[in-house]
Every structure is written in C-alpha cells, then in structure tokens.
C-alpha positions in Angstrom: -0.8 113.8 25.9 2.6 112.5 24.7 4.5 114.0 21.9 3.7 111.2 19.4 -0.1 111.6 20.0 0.1 115.4 19.6 2.2 115.0 16.4 -0.3 112.5 15.0 -3.3 114.7 15.9 -1.6 117.7 14.3 -0.8 115.7 11.1 -4.4 114.5 10.9 -5.9 117.9 11.4 -3.4 119.4 8.9 -4.3 116.8 6.3 -8.1 117.2 6.9 -8.0 121.0 6.4 -5.5 121.2 3.5 -7.0 118.4 1.5 -5.4 116.5 -1.4 -3.6 119.5 -3.0 -1.1 119.8 -0.1 -0.4 116.1 -0.2 1.9 114.5 2.3 3.3 118.0 3.2 0.1 118.8 5.1 0.7 115.8 7.3 4.4 116.7 7.9 3.8 120.4 8.6 0.8 119.5 10.8 2.9 117.1 12.8 5.5 119.8 13.4 3.0 122.5 14.4 1.3 120.0 16.6 4.4 119.7 18.9 5.0 123.5 19.2 3.0 124.1 22.4 5.1 121.6 24.3 8.3 123.6 23.8 7.4 125.3 27.2 8.8 122.1 28.8 12.3 123.5 28.1 11.6 126.8 29.8 12.8 127.2 33.4 10.3 129.0 35.5 12.4 129.5 38.6 11.7 126.6 40.9 10.4 123.0 41.1 6.8 123.9 41.9 6.8 126.7 39.3 8.2 124.4 36.6 5.5 121.9 37.4 2.5 124.2 37.6 3.4 126.7 34.8 3.8 123.9 32.2 0.8 123.8 29.8 0.4 127.5 30.5 0.5 130.3 27.9 1.6 128.1 25.0 -1.6 126.1 25.7 -4.0 129.0 26.2 -6.7 129.3 23.5 -6.5 133.1 23.4 -2.7 133.1 23.0 -2.8 130.4 20.4 -5.3 132.4 18.4 -3.0 135.4 18.4 0.0 133.2 17.5 -1.6 131.3 14.7 -1.2 134.1 12.1 2.5 134.4 12.9 3.1 130.7 12.6 0.9 130.4 9.4 2.5 133.3 7.6 5.8 131.7 6.6 4.1 128.4 5.8 1.5 130.1 3.6 4.1 132.2 1.9 6.2 129.1 1.1 3.2 127.1 -0.1 1.4 129.9 -2.0 3.2 129.0 -5.3 1.7 125.5 -5.0 -1.8 126.9 -5.0 -2.3 126.7 -1.2 -3.8 129.8 0.3 -2.6 131.6 3.4 -6.2 131.6 4.8 -6.4 127.8 4.5 -3.1 127.4 6.3 -4.1 129.9 8.9 -7.2 127.8 9.6 -5.1 124.6 9.7 -2.5 126.1 12.1 -5.2 127.5 14.4 -7.1 124.2 14.6 -3.9 122.2 15.2 -2.9 124.5 18.1 -6.3 124.5 19.8 -6.8 120.7 19.4 -3.4 120.2 21.0 -4.6 122.2 24.1 -8.0 120.5 24.2 -6.5 117.1 24.0 -4.1 117.9 26.9 -7.2 119.1 28.8 -8.8 115.6 28.8 -5.7 114.3 30.7 -5.3 114.9 34.4 -2.3 117.1 34.5 -3.9 120.5 34.2 -4.0 122.7 31.1 -4.5 126.5 31.6 -6.8 127.0 28.6 -8.1 130.4 29.7 -5.0 132.5 30.2 -4.5 135.4 30.5 -8.0 135.7 31.9 -7.8 132.7 34.3 -5.1 130.3 35.2 -7.5 127.5 36.2 -5.9 124.2 35.2 -8.4 122.2 33.2 -7.8 118.5 33.7 -10.7 116.1 33.1 -8.6 113.0 33.7 -10.6 110.8 31.4 -7.6 109.7 29.3 -4.1 108.6 30.4 -1.2 110.7 29.1 -0.2 107.9 26.8 -3.0 105.8 25.3 -2.0 103.6 22.4 -5.5 103.0 21.2 -6.1 106.7 20.7 -2.9 107.3 18.9 -3.1 104.1 16.8 -6.4 105.2 15.3 -4.8 108.5 14.1 -1.6 106.8 12.8 -3.6 104.2 10.8 -5.7 106.9 9.2 -2.7 108.9 8.3 -0.7 105.9 7.1 -3.5 104.6 4.9 -4.2 108.1 3.6 -0.6 108.6 2.7 -0.5 105.3 0.8 -3.8 106.0 -1.1 -3.7 109.7 -2.3 -7.0 109.4 -4.1 -8.8 108.4 -0.9 -6.6 110.5 1.5 -9.5 112.5 2.9 -11.7 109.6 3.6 -9.1 107.5 5.6 -7.8 110.5 7.5 -11.3 111.5 8.4 -12.0 107.9 9.6 -8.9 108.1 11.9 -10.0 111.4 13.3 -13.6 110.2 13.9 -12.5 106.9 15.6 -10.0 108.7 17.9 -12.6 111.3 18.8 -15.2 108.6 19.5 -12.6 107.0 21.8 -12.3 110.2 23.8 -16.1 110.3 24.1 -16.1 106.7 25.4 -13.5 107.6 28.0 -15.6 110.4 29.3 -18.6 108.1 29.6 -16.6 105.3 31.3 -15.2 107.9 33.8 -18.7 108.9 34.8 -19.7 105.3 35.3 -16.7 104.5 37.5 -17.2 107.7 39.6 -20.8 106.8 40.2 -19.8 103.3 41.4 -17.1 104.7 43.5 -19.5 107.2 45.2 -21.9 104.3 46.0 -19.0 102.2 47.4 -17.8 105.0 49.6 -21.3 105.8 50.9 -21.8 102.1 51.8 -18.5 102.1 53.7 -19.3 105.4 55.5 -15.9 106.9 54.7 -15.5 110.6 55.4 -14.6 111.7 51.9 -14.5 115.4 50.7 -13.6 114.9 47.0 -13.4 112.0 44.5 -11.5 111.4 41.3 -11.4 108.5 38.8 -8.6 108.3 36.3 -7.6 105.5 33.9 -4.7 103.3 34.6 -1.8 103.5 32.1 -2.4 102.8 28.4 -6.2 101.9 28.6 -9.7 103.1 29.5 -10.9 99.8 31.1 -9.0 99.7 34.3 -9.5 102.9 36.5 -7.9 104.2 39.6 -10.1 105.9 42.1 -8.8 108.4 44.6 -10.9 109.8 47.5 -9.6 112.5 49.8 -10.6 113.2 53.4 -9.4 115.5 56.1 -6.7 113.2 57.6 -6.5 110.4 55.0 -7.0 109.4 51.4 -8.2 106.2 49.9 -7.3 104.4 46.7 -9.1 101.7 44.9 -9.3 100.2 41.4 -12.2 99.2 39.2 -12.4 97.4 35.8 -15.3 98.6 33.6 -17.8 95.8 33.1 -16.4 93.7 36.0 -19.4 94.4 38.2 -17.3 93.8 41.4 -17.2 96.1 44.4 -14.4 98.6 44.7 -12.1 97.9 47.6 -10.4 101.0 49.1 -7.1 101.1 51.0 -6.5 103.9 53.4 -3.4 106.0 53.5 -2.6 108.7 56.1 -2.6 112.4 55.4 -1.1 115.0 57.8 -2.2 118.5 56.6 -1.3 119.8 60.1 2.4 119.6 59.0 1.7 122.7 56.9 1.1 124.8 60.0 3.5 127.6 59.9 4.0 127.5 56.1 0.4 127.5 55.0 0.9 131.0 53.4 4.0 129.9 51.4 3.6 130.4 47.7 4.6 126.8 46.8 2.1 125.4 49.3 -0.8 127.5 48.0 0.1 126.9 44.4 0.1 123.1 44.8 -3.2 123.2 46.7 -4.7 125.2 43.8 -3.1 123.2 41.0 -4.0 119.8 42.3 -7.6 120.9 43.2 -7.2 119.5 46.7 -6.0 116.1 45.5 -2.7 116.1 47.5 -1.3 114.4 50.6 1.1 115.8 53.2 3.6 113.6 55.0 7.0 113.9 56.7 9.7 112.2 54.7 13.4 112.2 55.6 12.9 115.3 57.8 11.1 117.2 55.1 7.4 118.1 54.7 6.4 116.6 51.3 3.3 117.5 49.4 2.3 114.7 46.9 0.1 115.1 43.9 -2.3 112.2 44.3 -3.7 112.5 40.7 -0.8 110.9 38.9 0.9 107.6 39.7 -0.4 105.3 42.5 0.4 104.5 46.1 4.1 104.3 46.6 4.8 105.1 43.0 3.6 108.7 42.7 4.8 110.8 39.8 5.1 114.2 41.6 6.1 115.1 45.1 7.6 118.3 46.4 9.6 119.2 49.6 7.9 122.4 50.8 9.1 122.6 54.4 11.6 121.3 57.0 10.8 119.8 60.4 12.8 121.3 63.2 12.2 121.0 67.0 8.7 119.7 66.4 7.6 122.4 64.0 7.7 123.1 60.3 9.9 125.9 58.9 10.0 127.2 55.4 12.5 125.9 52.8 13.1 126.3 49.1 10.7 124.0 47.3 12.3 121.0 45.5 11.3 117.8 43.9 10.9 114.7 46.1 11.6 111.6 44.0 9.6 108.6 44.9 11.2 105.2 44.3 11.2 104.0 40.7 10.8 100.2 40.7 11.0 98.2 37.5 8.0 98.8 35.3 7.2 95.2 35.4 6.6 95.4 39.1 4.4 98.5 38.8 2.2 97.0 36.1 2.0 93.6 37.9 0.7 95.2 41.1 -1.5 97.8 39.2 -3.4 95.3 37.1 -3.6 92.8 39.8 -5.6 95.5 41.7 -8.1 95.5 38.9 -8.9 91.8 39.2 -10.5 89.8 42.0 -7.8 89.7 44.7 -9.3 86.9 46.7 -6.2 84.8 46.0 -3.6 87.5 46.0 -2.0 89.5 48.8 -1.2 92.9 47.3 -1.4 96.4 48.9 -3.4 98.0 46.1 
C-alpha cells in the first residue's frame, strides 16, 4: 500500500497496543515505524528487473521483522521507560506494526515476499488497489477522533481499525464474486484461457479489471460489482516465441516467476519487452522490461532495462477506465 496508508495503520496499531498512557506519542511513533519496511525502495539491487522483484523482500519478511523488532523497540522503550511505558509493551507494538505492514502489502497485487529466507514466493492477493482512500480514511478518522478525545482514545481508534479491516474482508469477497463471473463468461465464450486474475480498478473495490492469459493472447475485461451485466473481453496478442534463445536468461525467468505467469511478450522498437499484466491496463501498463534485442529475425540477449509505456493525462486514463465499467452500448472505447 501507499506510504500514507502504512503510516496510518502503524499509528493505529501503536495507539491500540500502547493505550492511553503513551498518548499521542504512540500514534506518532507508530506512524514512523510503519513506514520503515519501505526503505528498501531506496536500495539499488543491480538492475531494472532486480529492483522491481526484490522490493518488498527481506524488509517485508515476517521472520526478519520478528528478529528486527527487538532492535527497533529497544531505543523506543528505553526512551519511554521513564514515562511508565514498558519495553515489552513497545516490543509488542513494534512487532505488530511491522507484520501488519507486510500483511497489508500482501493483499495488493505487487508481490510481498513474506516467507524469506525460507521462500521468496511473492504473495499478492490483489484484492485491494495500492491506493484506496476508503481504507485509509477509516484509519485516519479513528486516529483523528481519538487524538481529539483522549478519554475515548481506545474506542475510536479501535473502531477505525475494525472498519478498515472489515473493508479488506469485503474486498476479498468481492474479488471471489468477480472471478466466478469472469470464469463463467470465459467458459461461455470458449476462450482458451490458462490463468485468470481479478484486481480492483484504482481507488475503489466496486469496479474490477479482469485479466485472462492464454498461450498466444491475453484478454482484458471490466466488471462493476452489483451491475449484473456480462463481462466483455478484448483480445490482445502475446508472442512468447520471441523469448526463444533467451528463455534461460535470469531476467526472463525472474519475471515469469514474479508475475506468476501474468505477463505478455511483444516486440517494441526492436526490443523484446516483457510486460507485467497485473498492474495498469491495456496501453497504460505500469511495468514493462526490455529483456532481449531482435537481430536478423532472432532474439539475442541484452541487459534488462525498463520499458516506459506512454503516460497520458490521468483524466484520459480514468475516463476510459470507468467507461469500461459501464454499459458501453453508446460508447466506442477500446477497453
């Protein structure tokens, strides 16, 4: 999730664990600790694909966070001990703040490596968009009201945590509903699909984007929860044969693993580009990587590098995106 959401979650957890005695400092310290795991964004890992796939790695691993919690909590507990706040309570607060950060990231689609060093499997449920104002707003309201009403601090903060958690549960249920409808629509259309994914469109959990991947194509469609209408899928070409000759390259295999097969391969400007289909939408993907070069009708290896898709005005993106979630009988949009 975004930094504001993680800071708000850290503040709420810190306030809930430390209670009234720590006061507003529990919220402030919790917000700071809640952003610590994302410091790995500033660490270079040696290449475009490495930077992409090693983010949310060891700093988000539950085992590593458990080892780090005492080191982070010690100076806080030492500082706050004279105010009657125990080190053990701060240790619990720090540990919960760290692991809830990782678990919240895991419900987005990016991929969070929770189980390092035992497994680098990237957990990404994809039930919540990376920025969701409704989730964050519930936390901020709970924190804000709690800060303004010290004698009812615990109650309001707990309400904010409960509402935000219930929202995550709703998103998981909505995702299952959308995927079931998408599976039925694909079966009726007889499309040769190997894997399917439903993720929410930006900033909400009512409009969902569905991606289905086949051997030589992928399909994209949109569905609004409660609309009852059929999902219309558009087909986009995929050319995995372009990877012939570089299929053993580390960058290629790493992207195949990290995306869980939700990728497309195309030739763009003389380069072989692997695109992560999980984030963005057709023509506006968030992550693409040059992994090979075309020469004399074959693909040769090259150093991996980011491929930047066009970035149109956000108004254009949202106009097309949300038009895809409505009845398009009167609109001509390539959704």
